[in-house]
C-alpha positions, 0 to 999 in steps of 0.5 A: 500499499504504497500510497497509504497515509503518503502525505504525512511523510511531507511537511505540507501533508503533516500541515494538513493532517493537523488542519483536519484534525482541528477542523474534526475537533472543531466540528464535534465541539461546536456541534456539542456546544449549540445542541446543549444551548439550544436545549437549555435555552429553547426547551420549555418543558419536558415530560419526566419519562416520555422522551417525546413529549416536550415542548420548545419556544420558536426563536426567529432567526432569519426571514425573507417574504411573508413567513407569518402570513396565513396558510391560505394565503400562499405568500412567498417566504424563507425562513429560518427558525431555532426551535429545540427538536429530539430526533431518535432517527437518522439526519433529518429525522430518518428512520425516527419510527422504528422500534427502539430493539431495531433503531438503537442497534441499527444506528450503532452498528452503522456508526461502527462501520461509517468509522471504520469505513472512513478511518480505512479510506483515509489511509489509502487516499491519493495524495493530492484528493483534498476535497475528499479528505476533507469531506471524509473528515468532516462526515466522520465528525458529524457522525460521531457528533450525533452519536455522542448524543445517542449514547449519552441521552438516547436521542439527537437534539435538532434546532435549525428550522427552515421552511419556505414557500417559492412559487407556491411550493411550500415545505418546512424542511426537517429540524436538523443541527450542525453535525448534519450540516458537516454531513452534507457539507462532506457529501458535497466536497466528495461530489466535487471532487469526483466531478473534478475527476483528479488523476490520482498521483502517488508520492516517490519517497525515494527522494528526501524526506522533505521533498516528495516527487509525484509521478502519475 
């Protein structure tokens, strides 16, 4: 495996790796801090035993048009609010209705597979696939951010609510969080790398350790 973590054998590669580690840890930290803040500042009631029963206040963040208009007026708007939600499913509440005896082990297994696969993939990436490397780190950070919630609380905290009515297309998007954003940013980076279709490069480490001669 000539390409295994090859970028770490150069000064530039070590700098990139350090930046990616910082991005990874910062994303998880921001995700966890914003979730706790949302829980403390937005939640107004929580049932003592039933996790599905809770209430939240809504805080408008930004809007264009008339989001407060009655539904029948069909007025144009794009809006973003903060509101506290508990998600027992995947990103954007997918699979949240599965029974606990299926849902819980399923998400644990999926997260474990994701971590193992991404860790292996990162080790085998060509040295010039920077967008893919960044995307995988973001996906991994998002997956772990939500996994921490599932381990600690049994559910994921969501708090960003987006909705719109554009040319009659009215939709309230599923409430999401920073981890979900990170996952989607990672997917976009991954797709962009595929569109660019860079030719994989292999480093020749017969050269001095601080330099790399790239072979196609």
